[in-house]
Short mmCIF file of the C-alpha atoms (twelve columns), coordinates in Angstrom:
data_MODEL
# 
_entry.id   MODEL 
# 
loop_
_atom_site.group_PDB 
_atom_site.id 
_atom_site.type_symbol 
_atom_site.label_atom_id 
_atom_site.label_alt_id 
_atom_site.label_comp_id 
_atom_site.label_asym_id 
_atom_site.label_seq_id 
_atom_site.Cartn_x 
_atom_site.Cartn_y 
_atom_site.Cartn_z 
_atom_site.pdbx_PDB_model_num 
ATOM 1   C CA . MET A 1   15.156  3.522  3.448  1 
ATOM 2   C CA . THR A 2   17.027  6.832  3.819  1 
ATOM 3   C CA . LEU A 3   15.522  10.247 4.469  1 
ATOM 4   C CA . ALA A 4   16.377  11.186 0.872  1 
ATOM 5   C CA . ASP A 5   14.421  8.158  -0.333 1 
ATOM 6   C CA . LEU A 6   11.457  9.108  1.815  1 
ATOM 7   C CA . GLU A 7   11.394  12.638 0.509  1 
ATOM 8   C CA . THR A 8   11.080  11.462 -3.086 1 
ATOM 9   C CA . GLU A 9   7.648   10.002 -2.273 1 
ATOM 10  C CA . SER A 10  5.295   12.105 -4.380 1 
ATOM 11  C CA . ARG A 11  1.905   10.522 -3.679 1 
ATOM 12  C CA . VAL A 12  0.788   11.683 -0.247 1 
ATOM 13  C CA . LEU A 13  -2.879  10.616 -0.135 1 
ATOM 14  C CA . ASP A 14  -4.452  7.559  -1.760 1 
ATOM 15  C CA . LEU A 15  -7.827  9.020  -2.702 1 
ATOM 16  C CA . GLY A 16  -8.586  5.889  -4.695 1 
ATOM 17  C CA . ALA A 17  -8.364  3.803  -1.507 1 
ATOM 18  C CA . LEU A 18  -10.730 6.247  0.170  1 
ATOM 19  C CA . ALA A 19  -13.227 5.935  -2.695 1 
ATOM 20  C CA . ARG A 20  -13.073 2.119  -2.518 1 
ATOM 21  C CA . ALA A 21  -13.349 1.919  1.274  1 
ATOM 22  C CA . THR A 22  -16.490 0.488  2.811  1 
ATOM 23  C CA . LEU A 23  -18.551 3.024  4.739  1 
ATOM 24  C CA . ALA A 24  -19.838 1.210  7.814  1 
ATOM 25  C CA . ARG A 25  -23.279 2.335  9.013  1 
ATOM 26  C CA . ASP A 26  -23.445 0.594  12.376 1 
ATOM 27  C CA . PRO A 27  -23.548 2.124  14.954 1 
ATOM 28  C CA . PHE A 28  -22.863 5.331  12.969 1 
ATOM 29  C CA . ASP A 29  -21.180 6.175  9.690  1 
ATOM 30  C CA . PHE A 30  -17.433 5.507  9.839  1 
ATOM 31  C CA . LEU A 31  -14.601 4.140  7.744  1 
ATOM 32  C CA . VAL A 32  -11.054 2.897  8.209  1 
ATOM 33  C CA . VAL A 33  -8.480  3.071  5.396  1 
ATOM 34  C CA . PRO A 34  -5.095  1.447  6.126  1 
ATOM 35  C CA . PHE A 35  -2.216  2.970  4.122  1 
ATOM 36  C CA . PHE A 36  -4.322  5.970  3.095  1 
ATOM 37  C CA . VAL A 37  -1.010  7.794  3.395  1 
ATOM 38  C CA . PRO A 38  1.351   5.416  1.531  1 
ATOM 39  C CA . PRO A 39  4.316   4.018  3.489  1 
ATOM 40  C CA . GLY A 40  7.006   6.372  2.157  1 
ATOM 41  C CA . ALA A 41  4.961   9.512  2.678  1 
ATOM 42  C CA . ALA A 42  3.773   8.329  6.100  1 
ATOM 43  C CA . ALA A 43  7.310   7.593  7.265  1 
ATOM 44  C CA . ALA A 44  8.507   11.002 6.032  1 
ATOM 45  C CA . ALA A 45  5.662   12.724 7.887  1 
ATOM 46  C CA . ARG A 46  6.376   10.721 11.049 1 
ATOM 47  C CA . LEU A 47  10.041  11.729 11.030 1 
ATOM 48  C CA . CYS A 48  9.000   15.404 10.990 1 
ATOM 49  C CA . PHE A 49  5.957   15.124 13.261 1 
ATOM 50  C CA . PRO A 50  5.908   17.884 15.922 1 
ATOM 51  C CA . LEU A 51  6.487   16.098 19.224 1 
ATOM 52  C CA . SER A 52  5.660   17.706 22.538 1 
ATOM 53  C CA . PRO A 53  6.362   16.527 26.089 1 
ATOM 54  C CA . HIS A 54  2.931   17.855 27.063 1 
ATOM 55  C CA . GLY A 55  -0.381  16.132 26.594 1 
ATOM 56  C CA . GLY A 56  -3.319  17.662 24.805 1 
ATOM 57  C CA . ILE A 57  -4.065  19.024 21.361 1 
ATOM 58  C CA . ALA A 58  -2.250  21.780 19.460 1 
ATOM 59  C CA . PRO A 59  -2.762  23.435 16.056 1 
ATOM 60  C CA . ALA A 60  -0.906  21.584 13.298 1 
ATOM 61  C CA . HIS A 61  2.245   23.300 12.022 1 
ATOM 62  C CA . ALA A 62  5.250   21.923 10.183 1 
ATOM 63  C CA . ALA A 63  8.749   22.579 11.493 1 
ATOM 64  C CA . GLU A 64  10.128  23.323 8.026  1 
ATOM 65  C CA . PRO A 65  8.386   24.246 4.756  1 
ATOM 66  C CA . GLY A 66  8.421   21.281 2.422  1 
ATOM 67  C CA . ASP A 67  9.281   18.629 5.002  1 
ATOM 68  C CA . GLY A 68  7.347   15.370 5.147  1 
ATOM 69  C CA . PHE A 69  4.775   16.637 7.623  1 
ATOM 70  C CA . ASP A 70  4.293   19.884 5.704  1 
ATOM 71  C CA . ARG A 71  3.556   17.890 2.543  1 
ATOM 72  C CA . LEU A 72  0.909   15.923 4.419  1 
ATOM 73  C CA . LEU A 73  -0.690  19.115 5.736  1 
ATOM 74  C CA . ARG A 74  -0.761  20.643 2.250  1 
ATOM 75  C CA . ALA A 75  -2.286  17.461 0.809  1 
ATOM 76  C CA . VAL A 76  -5.167  17.293 3.293  1 
ATOM 77  C CA . ARG A 77  -5.905  20.993 2.733  1 
ATOM 78  C CA . GLU A 78  -6.487  20.385 -0.972 1 
ATOM 79  C CA . PRO A 79  -10.177 20.847 -1.930 1 
ATOM 80  C CA . ALA A 80  -10.099 17.460 -3.689 1 
ATOM 81  C CA . PHE A 81  -9.679  15.704 -0.359 1 
ATOM 82  C CA . THR A 82  -12.587 17.575 1.223  1 
ATOM 83  C CA . SER A 83  -14.691 16.769 -1.839 1 
ATOM 84  C CA . ALA A 84  -13.804 13.072 -1.568 1 
ATOM 85  C CA . MET A 85  -14.781 13.007 2.105  1 
ATOM 86  C CA . ALA A 86  -18.046 14.827 1.403  1 
ATOM 87  C CA . ASP A 87  -18.916 12.329 -1.328 1 
ATOM 88  C CA . LYS A 88  -18.094 9.381  0.905  1 
ATOM 89  C CA . PHE A 89  -20.224 10.538 3.827  1 
ATOM 90  C CA . GLY A 90  -22.971 12.151 1.762  1 
ATOM 91  C CA . VAL A 91  -22.682 15.506 3.511  1 
ATOM 92  C CA . ARG A 92  -21.719 19.023 2.471  1 
ATOM 93  C CA . LEU A 93  -18.191 19.958 3.538  1 
ATOM 94  C CA . ASP A 94  -16.277 23.175 2.920  1 
ATOM 95  C CA . PRO A 95  -12.449 23.093 2.874  1 
ATOM 96  C CA . ARG A 96  -12.460 26.499 4.569  1 
ATOM 97  C CA . THR A 97  -13.976 24.921 7.681  1 
ATOM 98  C CA . LEU A 98  -11.225 22.311 8.055  1 
ATOM 99  C CA . MET A 99  -9.414  22.500 11.395 1 
ATOM 100 C CA . LEU A 100 -6.084  20.661 11.662 1 
ATOM 101 C CA . THR A 101 -4.624  19.764 15.039 1 
ATOM 102 C CA . VAL A 102 -2.064  17.294 16.370 1 
ATOM 103 C CA . ARG A 103 -1.722  15.143 19.425 1 
ATOM 104 C CA . SER A 104 1.710   13.646 19.967 1 
ATOM 105 C CA . ARG A 105 1.296   12.105 23.411 1 
ATOM 106 C CA . CYS A 106 -1.367  10.230 25.327 1 
ATOM 107 C CA . ARG A 107 -1.818  10.669 29.054 1 
ATOM 108 C CA . PRO A 108 -3.383  8.012  31.296 1 
ATOM 109 C CA . GLN A 109 -6.563  10.106 31.615 1 
ATOM 110 C CA . ASP A 110 -7.061  10.414 27.839 1 
ATOM 111 C CA . GLY A 111 -9.458  8.244  25.853 1 
ATOM 112 C CA . ALA A 112 -12.681 8.771  27.801 1 
ATOM 113 C CA . ILE A 113 -15.809 7.911  25.814 1 
ATOM 114 C CA . HIS A 114 -17.350 10.877 24.000 1 
ATOM 115 C CA . ALA A 115 -19.229 11.746 20.802 1 
ATOM 116 C CA . ASP A 116 -17.420 14.986 19.760 1 
ATOM 117 C CA . SER A 117 -18.878 18.472 20.037 1 
ATOM 118 C CA . THR A 118 -21.840 19.661 17.977 1 
ATOM 119 C CA . ASP A 119 -19.727 22.170 16.015 1 
ATOM 120 C CA . LYS A 120 -18.000 19.260 14.235 1 
ATOM 121 C CA . VAL A 121 -19.511 17.628 11.137 1 
ATOM 122 C CA . VAL A 122 -16.911 15.018 10.160 1 
ATOM 123 C CA . THR A 123 -13.895 13.995 12.234 1 
ATOM 124 C CA . ALA A 124 -10.878 12.176 10.810 1 
ATOM 125 C CA . LEU A 125 -7.600  10.942 12.248 1 
ATOM 126 C CA . ILE A 126 -4.437  10.115 10.338 1 
ATOM 127 C CA . TYR A 127 -2.103  8.074  12.500 1 
ATOM 128 C CA . LEU A 128 1.679   8.161  12.216 1 
ATOM 129 C CA . ASN A 129 3.178   5.460  14.449 1 
ATOM 130 C CA . GLU A 130 5.612   2.932  13.026 1 
ATOM 131 C CA . SER A 131 4.360   0.104  15.245 1 
ATOM 132 C CA . TRP A 132 1.801   -0.377 18.001 1 
ATOM 133 C CA . PRO A 133 2.432   -3.297 20.389 1 
ATOM 134 C CA . HIS A 134 0.272   -1.730 23.121 1 
ATOM 135 C CA . THR A 135 -3.218  -2.752 24.251 1 
ATOM 136 C CA . GLY A 136 -4.166  0.846  25.082 1 
ATOM 137 C CA . GLY A 137 -4.411  3.812  22.737 1 
ATOM 138 C CA . MET A 138 -6.342  2.033  19.960 1 
ATOM 139 C CA . LEU A 139 -9.495  3.974  19.155 1 
ATOM 140 C CA . ARG A 140 -12.712 2.011  19.566 1 
ATOM 141 C CA . ILE A 141 -15.969 2.686  17.727 1 
ATOM 142 C CA . LEU A 142 -18.605 2.137  20.394 1 
ATOM 143 C CA . ARG A 143 -22.307 1.338  20.607 1 
ATOM 144 C CA . ARG A 144 -22.745 2.975  23.999 1 
ATOM 145 C CA . ASN A 145 -21.353 5.832  26.062 1 
ATOM 146 C CA . ASP A 146 -20.974 3.786  29.239 1 
ATOM 147 C CA . ASP A 147 -19.039 0.691  28.133 1 
ATOM 148 C CA . ILE A 148 -15.579 0.834  26.532 1 
ATOM 149 C CA . ASP A 149 -15.961 -2.849 25.586 1 
ATOM 150 C CA . ALA A 150 -19.187 -2.335 23.602 1 
ATOM 151 C CA . MET A 151 -17.196 -1.879 20.406 1 
ATOM 152 C CA . VAL A 152 -17.702 -2.696 16.761 1 
ATOM 153 C CA . ALA A 153 -14.142 -1.808 15.701 1 
ATOM 154 C CA . GLU A 154 -10.755 -1.106 17.259 1 
ATOM 155 C CA . VAL A 155 -8.156  0.703  15.159 1 
ATOM 156 C CA . PRO A 156 -4.381  0.419  15.711 1 
ATOM 157 C CA . PRO A 157 -2.848  3.904  15.215 1 
ATOM 158 C CA . LEU A 158 -0.356  2.747  12.591 1 
ATOM 159 C CA . ASP A 159 1.470   4.746  9.930  1 
ATOM 160 C CA . GLY A 160 -0.854  6.113  7.282  1 
ATOM 161 C CA . THR A 161 -4.136  4.737  8.677  1 
ATOM 162 C CA . LEU A 162 -7.166  6.981  8.194  1 
ATOM 163 C CA . LEU A 163 -10.135 6.719  10.554 1 
ATOM 164 C CA . ALA A 164 -13.088 9.010  9.853  1 
ATOM 165 C CA . PHE A 165 -16.672 9.302  11.054 1 
ATOM 166 C CA . HIS A 166 -19.751 11.455 10.734 1 
ATOM 167 C CA . ARG A 167 -20.386 13.175 14.033 1 
ATOM 168 C CA . THR A 168 -23.798 12.509 15.612 1 
ATOM 169 C CA . ASP A 169 -25.147 12.481 19.145 1 
ATOM 170 C CA . ARG A 170 -24.335 8.759  19.183 1 
ATOM 171 C CA . SER A 171 -20.895 8.736  17.538 1 
ATOM 172 C CA . PHE A 172 -19.319 7.357  20.706 1 
ATOM 173 C CA . HIS A 173 -15.630 6.516  20.666 1 
ATOM 174 C CA . GLY A 174 -12.744 6.186  23.096 1 
ATOM 175 C CA . HIS A 175 -9.781  3.985  23.937 1 
ATOM 176 C CA . LEU A 176 -8.137  2.105  26.768 1 
ATOM 177 C CA . PRO A 177 -5.547  4.106  28.745 1 
ATOM 178 C CA . TYR A 178 -2.072  4.587  27.323 1 
ATOM 179 C CA . ASP A 179 0.788   6.788  28.502 1 
ATOM 180 C CA . GLY A 180 3.379   7.712  25.897 1 
ATOM 181 C CA . VAL A 181 3.993   8.915  22.355 1 
ATOM 182 C CA . ARG A 182 1.047   8.443  20.008 1 
ATOM 183 C CA . ARG A 183 1.196   10.562 16.848 1 
ATOM 184 C CA . ALA A 184 -2.099  11.594 15.310 1 
ATOM 185 C CA . LEU A 185 -3.105  14.336 12.895 1 
ATOM 186 C CA . MET A 186 -6.706  15.275 13.644 1 
ATOM 187 C CA . LEU A 187 -8.985  16.738 10.974 1 
ATOM 188 C CA . ASN A 188 -12.324 18.302 11.843 1 
ATOM 189 C CA . TRP A 189 -14.670 19.779 9.261  1 
ATOM 190 C CA . MET A 190 -16.562 22.288 11.381 1 
ATOM 191 C CA . THR A 191 -20.063 23.702 10.971 1 
ATOM 192 C CA . ASP A 192 -18.672 27.043 9.743  1 
ATOM 193 C CA . VAL A 193 -15.461 29.031 9.321  1 
ATOM 194 C CA . GLY A 194 -16.009 30.900 12.575 1 
ATOM 195 C CA . ALA A 195 -16.138 27.662 14.562 1 
ATOM 196 C CA . ALA A 196 -12.912 26.457 12.929 1 
ATOM 197 C CA . ARG A 197 -11.105 29.684 13.791 1 
ATOM 198 C CA . ARG A 198 -12.480 29.813 17.329 1 
ATOM 199 C CA . GLU A 199 -11.534 26.230 18.156 1 
ATOM 200 C CA . THR A 200 -8.083  26.553 16.568 1 
ATOM 201 C CA . LEU A 201 -7.424  29.607 18.734 1 
ATOM 202 C CA . ARG A 202 -8.622  27.759 21.830 1 
ATOM 203 C CA . HIS A 203 -6.225  24.886 21.169 1 
ATOM 204 C CA . ALA A 204 -3.370  27.328 20.537 1 
ATOM 205 C CA . ILE A 205 -3.969  29.085 23.853 1 
ATOM 206 C CA . SER A 206 -4.189  25.776 25.692 1 
ATOM 207 C CA . ALA A 207 -0.966  24.476 24.137 1 
ATOM 208 C CA . THR A 208 0.863   27.716 25.005 1 
ATOM 209 C CA . ALA A 209 -0.372  27.541 28.599 1 
ATOM 210 C CA . LYS A 210 0.943   23.983 28.913 1 
ATOM 211 C CA . ARG A 211 4.375   25.037 27.639 1 
ATOM 212 C CA . ILE A 212 4.531   27.971 30.058 1 
ATOM 213 C CA . LYS A 213 3.456   25.799 32.973 1 
ATOM 214 C CA . SER A 214 6.153   23.276 32.084 1 
ATOM 215 C CA . VAL A 215 8.862   25.953 31.966 1 
ATOM 216 C CA . VAL A 216 7.740   27.594 35.215 1 
ATOM 217 C CA . GLY A 217 7.556   24.242 36.955 1 
ATOM 218 C CA . ALA A 218 10.965  23.100 35.689 1 
# 
């Protein structure tokens, strides 16, 4: 498939697959939707995904207007997607509170068990990796915060897979260590617009600091 072929893919999100997906309730509300971003659109987004040599999280921006990653960003910002997620989880979500960030690389210290911060309502990840032959880097849905093997699901971060969960004090998740490229678009519906803006700014400052440190240390 050529880049021209990929860029003719018009359907970016399969909202029907999201509606049909089973919402697991144990140990907290979560769902996994393979091919939520259909193969052509996922491959186009992967080709344009913003890679960084640094670890950590950065605000999501496309390199070029209209490229494959930009189309994915525009699709997830559509109110219809927020509405579909709100219906699925039975919570109120506002598209204005949606924070979009990216992580392009895992470091060995990443993946520690956590439940997400209290200013997040629903967290989702859209993965964009063509293959995943590794044992590490696959997110685990966990029953406990002290045992990475106490899992009910483990999700390979493959092209177009959507993983989403309702944040609670017990929404524990993490993964085994992995060091290398691992493309993920992270979506967080925050408690309010102010929280979304504040956390986006924090990630932007952190990403800039990492770039400066890399240049100074080069």
